[in-house]
C-alpha positions in Angstrom: -0.8 -19.6 -31.3 -1.7 -19.2 -27.6 -2.5 -22.4 -25.7 -5.8 -22.6 -23.8 -5.0 -23.5 -20.1 -7.3 -26.2 -18.7 -9.2 -24.6 -15.8 -10.8 -26.1 -12.8 -13.3 -24.9 -10.2 -11.7 -22.7 -7.6 -13.0 -21.4 -4.2 -14.3 -17.8 -4.7 -13.0 -16.9 -1.2 -9.5 -17.4 -2.6 -9.6 -15.3 -5.8 -7.4 -12.7 -4.1 -4.5 -15.0 -4.9 -4.9 -13.9 -8.5 -6.5 -10.5 -8.3 -4.6 -8.6 -5.6 -4.4 -5.1 -7.1 -0.8 -4.3 -6.2 2.2 -4.6 -3.9 2.0 -4.7 -0.1 2.4 -1.2 1.3 3.0 0.2 4.8 0.5 2.9 5.6 1.7 5.3 8.2 -0.7 7.6 10.1 -0.6 10.1 13.0 -3.3 11.9 15.0 -3.2 13.9 18.2 0.2 12.6 19.3 -0.4 9.0 18.3 1.1 7.3 15.3 0.9 3.9 13.6 2.0 1.7 10.7 -0.2 -0.9 9.1 0.4 -3.5 6.5 -2.0 -3.2 3.6 -2.6 -5.1 0.4 -5.9 -3.7 -0.7 -5.2 -0.5 -2.7 -5.8 0.6 -6.2 -4.9 3.4 -8.5 -8.1 5.2 -9.4 -7.0 8.3 -11.4 -3.8 9.8 -12.8 -4.5 13.5 -12.5 -5.3 14.3 -9.8 -3.4 11.2 -8.6 -6.1 9.2 -6.7 -5.5 6.0 -4.8 -8.2 3.9 -3.0 -7.4 2.1 0.2 -9.6 -0.4 2.0 -8.8 -0.1 5.7 -10.7 -2.4 8.1 -12.6 -0.5 10.8 -11.1 -2.8 13.3 -7.6 -1.7 12.5 -6.0 0.8 14.9 -5.0 3.0 11.9 -8.6 3.3 10.9 -9.5 6.1 13.4 -6.1 7.8 13.1 -6.6 8.1 9.4 -10.3 8.9 9.6 -9.7 11.8 12.0 -6.5 13.2 10.4 -7.9 12.7 6.9 -4.3 11.9 5.7 -1.7 9.2 5.6 1.6 8.1 3.9 1.6 5.1 1.6 5.1 3.6 1.9 6.4 1.0 -0.5 8.6 -1.6 1.1 10.9 -4.0 -0.8 11.5 -7.7 -0.1 14.3 -6.6 2.3 11.5 -5.7 4.7 9.5 -8.9 4.3 9.8 -10.1 8.0 9.1 -6.5 9.2 6.0 -6.3 6.9 4.6 -9.5 8.5 5.5 -8.4 12.0 3.7 -5.1 11.5 0.6 -7.0 10.2 0.6 -9.3 13.2 0.7 -6.5 15.8 -1.5 -3.7 16.9 -0.5 -0.1 17.2 -2.9 0.1 20.1 -0.4 -2.0 22.1 3.0 -1.0 20.7 4.9 1.8 18.9 5.6 -0.1 15.6 8.4 2.4 14.5 10.3 1.5 17.7 9.3 -2.2 17.8 10.5 -2.8 14.3 13.5 -0.4 14.1 12.0 1.8 11.4 12.9 5.5 11.0 10.0 8.0 11.0 10.9 11.0 8.8 8.7 14.1 8.7 6.6 14.5 5.6 6.4 17.9 3.9 2.6 18.0 3.1 0.9 15.8 5.8 1.3 15.1 9.4 1.9 11.4 9.1 5.5 10.2 8.9 7.4 8.7 6.0 9.2 5.4 6.6 12.9 6.0 5.7 13.6 2.3 5.0 10.9 2.1 2.2 11.7 2.5 -1.5 9.0 5.1 -1.9 6.7 7.2 0.2 3.5 8.9 -1.1 2.0 11.6 1.1 -1.8 11.5 0.8 -4.8 13.6 1.8 -8.4 12.3 1.9 -10.1 13.2 -1.3 -13.4 11.4 -0.9 -14.9 9.5 2.1 -18.3 8.6 0.6 -17.5 4.9 0.8 -15.9 4.7 4.3 -19.0 4.0 6.2 -20.3 1.4 3.8 -17.1 -0.3 2.7 -14.1 1.1 4.7 -12.9 2.4 1.4 -10.9 5.7 1.5 -10.0 7.6 -1.6 -6.8 9.6 -1.2 -5.0 12.2 -3.4 -1.3 11.8 -3.5 0.0 15.3 -2.9 3.8 14.6 -2.7 5.8 11.6 -3.9 9.3 10.5 -2.7 10.9 7.7 -4.7 14.5 6.3 -4.6 16.0 6.6 -8.1 17.6 3.2 -7.9 16.7 0.4 -8.4 14.3 1.6 -11.1 12.2 -1.6 -10.6 12.5 -2.7 -6.9 11.4 -6.2 -5.8 8.1 -5.7 -4.1 5.8 -8.1 -2.3 2.3 -9.2 -3.4 0.3 -11.1 -0.9 -1.4 -14.3 -2.0 -3.1 -15.1 1.2 -2.3 -18.1 3.4 1.0 -16.5 4.5 2.5 -16.6 1.0 3.9 -13.7 -1.0 4.8 -13.4 -4.7 7.8 -11.3 -5.5 7.4 -8.8 -8.3 8.6 -10.4 -11.5 10.8 -9.5 -14.4 10.1 -6.4 -16.4 9.1 -6.8 -20.1 8.6 -3.9 -22.4 6.0 -3.5 -25.2 6.5 0.3 -25.4 6.8 0.2 -29.2 3.3 -1.3 -29.5 1.6 1.5 -27.7 0.1 4.6 -29.3 2.1 7.6 -27.8 -1.0 9.1 -26.1 -1.6 5.8 -24.3 1.9 5.7 -22.6 
Protein backbone atom coordinates (compact mmCIF):
# COMPACT_ATOMS: atom_id res chain seq x y z
CA UNK A 1 0.00 0.00 0.00
CA UNK A 2 1.27 3.46 -0.89
CA UNK A 3 1.86 5.85 1.99
CA UNK A 4 0.25 9.27 1.96
CA UNK A 5 2.94 11.94 2.37
CA UNK A 6 2.14 14.74 4.79
CA UNK A 7 1.86 17.97 2.82
CA UNK A 8 2.35 21.55 3.97
CA UNK A 9 1.57 24.91 2.41
CA UNK A 10 4.17 25.91 -0.17
CA UNK A 11 4.81 29.25 -1.93
CA UNK A 12 3.14 29.16 -5.36
CA UNK A 13 6.01 31.25 -6.74
CA UNK A 14 8.28 28.24 -6.20
CA UNK A 15 6.23 25.41 -7.75
CA UNK A 16 8.79 25.33 -10.57
CA UNK A 17 10.96 23.30 -8.19
CA UNK A 18 8.56 20.43 -8.86
CA UNK A 19 7.02 21.17 -12.24
CA UNK A 20 9.94 22.11 -14.49
CA UNK A 21 9.01 20.36 -17.73
CA UNK A 22 12.37 18.99 -18.72
CA UNK A 23 16.11 19.30 -18.83
CA UNK A 24 18.01 22.52 -19.21
CA UNK A 25 18.82 23.14 -22.87
CA UNK A 26 21.11 25.53 -24.71
CA UNK A 27 19.25 27.26 -27.54
CA UNK A 28 21.48 28.51 -30.33
CA UNK A 29 20.33 31.09 -32.84
CA UNK A 30 21.65 33.17 -35.70
CA UNK A 31 20.37 36.13 -37.72
CA UNK A 32 22.08 38.53 -40.13
CA UNK A 33 25.61 37.66 -39.03
CA UNK A 34 24.82 37.58 -35.30
CA UNK A 35 24.66 34.42 -33.24
CA UNK A 36 23.91 33.55 -29.66
CA UNK A 37 23.37 30.81 -27.12
CA UNK A 38 20.88 31.02 -24.28
CA UNK A 39 20.24 28.71 -21.33
CA UNK A 40 16.59 27.66 -21.19
CA UNK A 41 14.57 25.55 -18.79
CA UNK A 42 11.05 26.30 -20.04
CA UNK A 43 10.27 23.95 -22.88
CA UNK A 44 7.71 21.27 -23.46
CA UNK A 45 7.00 18.57 -26.01
CA UNK A 46 3.65 19.37 -27.61
CA UNK A 47 3.18 16.77 -30.35
CA UNK A 48 4.95 13.70 -31.71
CA UNK A 49 4.23 13.94 -35.43
CA UNK A 50 5.04 16.50 -36.52
CA UNK A 51 7.55 16.83 -33.68
CA UNK A 52 6.49 20.07 -31.96
CA UNK A 53 8.28 21.69 -29.03
CA UNK A 54 7.19 24.84 -27.20
CA UNK A 55 9.78 27.28 -25.83
CA UNK A 56 9.14 30.25 -23.54
CA UNK A 57 11.79 32.83 -24.42
CA UNK A 58 11.73 36.10 -22.52
CA UNK A 59 11.42 39.15 -24.76
CA UNK A 60 14.28 40.71 -22.79
CA UNK A 61 16.66 37.95 -23.84
CA UNK A 62 19.12 38.78 -26.65
CA UNK A 63 18.11 35.55 -28.41
CA UNK A 64 14.46 36.60 -28.61
CA UNK A 65 14.84 38.87 -31.65
CA UNK A 66 17.37 36.58 -33.36
CA UNK A 67 14.87 33.74 -33.11
CA UNK A 68 11.84 35.86 -33.90
CA UNK A 69 13.46 37.24 -37.05
CA UNK A 70 15.10 34.03 -38.29
CA UNK A 71 12.11 31.87 -37.28
CA UNK A 72 14.46 29.02 -36.35
CA UNK A 73 16.88 27.78 -33.71
CA UNK A 74 18.70 24.69 -32.49
CA UNK A 75 17.80 23.12 -29.15
CA UNK A 76 21.00 21.58 -27.77
CA UNK A 77 21.00 19.13 -24.84
CA UNK A 78 23.99 19.58 -22.52
CA UNK A 79 25.04 16.98 -19.97
CA UNK A 80 26.25 17.57 -16.43
CA UNK A 81 29.80 17.89 -17.81
CA UNK A 82 28.75 21.35 -19.03
CA UNK A 83 27.09 22.53 -15.79
CA UNK A 84 29.38 25.51 -15.15
CA UNK A 85 29.16 26.55 -18.82
CA UNK A 86 25.35 26.32 -18.68
CA UNK A 87 25.36 28.70 -15.69
CA UNK A 88 27.90 31.01 -17.34
CA UNK A 89 25.82 31.25 -20.52
CA UNK A 90 22.75 32.06 -18.44
CA UNK A 91 24.62 34.78 -16.54
CA UNK A 92 25.84 36.66 -19.63
CA UNK A 93 24.30 38.44 -22.58
CA UNK A 94 25.02 37.70 -26.21
CA UNK A 95 24.60 41.44 -26.78
CA UNK A 96 27.94 41.88 -25.00
CA UNK A 97 29.98 38.78 -25.90
CA UNK A 98 30.20 35.90 -28.36
CA UNK A 99 29.24 33.02 -26.09
CA UNK A 100 30.74 30.37 -28.37
CA UNK A 101 34.15 32.04 -28.01
CA UNK A 102 33.75 33.03 -24.35
CA UNK A 103 32.83 29.51 -23.24
CA UNK A 104 35.00 27.53 -25.69
CA UNK A 105 32.07 25.88 -27.48
CA UNK A 106 32.26 24.59 -31.04
CA UNK A 107 29.65 25.90 -33.49
CA UNK A 108 28.90 23.31 -36.15
CA UNK A 109 26.75 24.01 -39.21
CA UNK A 110 23.23 22.64 -39.13
CA UNK A 111 21.82 20.91 -42.20
CA UNK A 112 18.28 22.37 -42.19
CA UNK A 113 18.53 25.73 -40.38
CA UNK A 114 20.94 28.65 -40.16
CA UNK A 115 21.52 28.44 -36.41
CA UNK A 116 24.59 26.43 -35.36
CA UNK A 117 24.70 23.15 -33.46
CA UNK A 118 26.83 22.99 -30.31
CA UNK A 119 29.29 20.12 -30.81
CA UNK A 120 29.89 19.56 -27.08
CA UNK A 121 26.19 18.80 -26.41
CA UNK A 122 24.81 15.26 -26.33
CA UNK A 123 22.02 16.09 -28.77
CA UNK A 124 21.01 18.90 -31.11
CA UNK A 125 17.55 19.44 -32.57
CA UNK A 126 17.19 21.74 -35.56
CA UNK A 127 13.91 23.67 -35.36
CA UNK A 128 11.76 25.88 -37.55
CA UNK A 129 8.99 28.08 -36.23
CA UNK A 130 5.68 26.27 -36.57
CA UNK A 131 3.33 28.70 -34.80
CA UNK A 132 3.93 32.18 -33.37
CA UNK A 133 0.36 32.90 -32.23
CA UNK A 134 1.42 33.03 -28.55
CA UNK A 135 4.65 35.00 -28.94
CA UNK A 136 3.17 38.48 -28.45
CA UNK A 137 1.04 37.43 -25.46
CA UNK A 138 3.30 34.93 -23.68
CA UNK A 139 6.71 34.88 -25.42
CA UNK A 140 5.86 31.29 -26.31
CA UNK A 141 7.23 29.91 -29.58
CA UNK A 142 6.09 26.60 -31.05
CA UNK A 143 8.80 24.94 -33.14
CA UNK A 144 8.86 21.89 -35.35
CA UNK A 145 11.98 19.75 -34.99
CA UNK A 146 13.07 19.19 -38.59
CA UNK A 147 16.36 17.34 -37.95
CA UNK A 148 17.71 15.56 -34.87
CA UNK A 149 21.32 14.67 -34.04
CA UNK A 150 21.88 12.45 -30.97
CA UNK A 151 25.03 10.75 -29.69
CA UNK A 152 24.35 6.99 -29.48
CA UNK A 153 26.13 6.67 -26.15
CA UNK A 154 25.34 6.99 -23.35
CA UNK A 155 21.76 6.04 -24.07
CA UNK A 156 20.54 7.93 -20.99
CA UNK A 157 22.92 10.87 -20.38
CA UNK A 158 22.93 12.79 -17.11
CA UNK A 159 21.03 16.00 -17.75
CA UNK A 160 20.36 19.05 -15.59
CA UNK A 161 16.96 20.11 -14.33
CA UNK A 162 16.81 23.57 -12.79
CA UNK A 163 15.01 23.89 -9.46
CA UNK A 164 15.46 27.64 -9.00
CA UNK A 165 17.62 29.29 -6.38
CA UNK A 166 20.82 28.22 -8.15
CA UNK A 167 20.11 24.51 -7.63
CA UNK A 168 19.95 21.75 -10.23
CA UNK A 169 18.70 18.20 -10.01
CA UNK A 170 20.53 15.60 -12.08
CA UNK A 171 18.41 13.20 -14.09
CA UNK A 172 17.83 10.10 -12.03
CA UNK A 173 18.06 6.41 -12.57
CA UNK A 174 16.04 4.77 -15.33
CA UNK A 175 13.23 2.38 -14.46
CA UNK A 176 11.25 0.40 -17.01
CA UNK A 177 7.58 -0.56 -16.96
CA UNK A 178 7.51 -1.39 -20.66
CA UNK A 179 5.71 -4.68 -20.04
CA UNK A 180 2.77 -2.83 -18.47
CA UNK A 181 2.12 -0.66 -21.54
CA UNK A 182 -0.26 -1.50 -24.34
CA UNK A 183 1.87 -1.73 -27.53
CA UNK A 184 0.11 1.22 -29.17
CA UNK A 185 0.94 3.40 -26.15
CA UNK A 186 4.72 2.91 -26.36
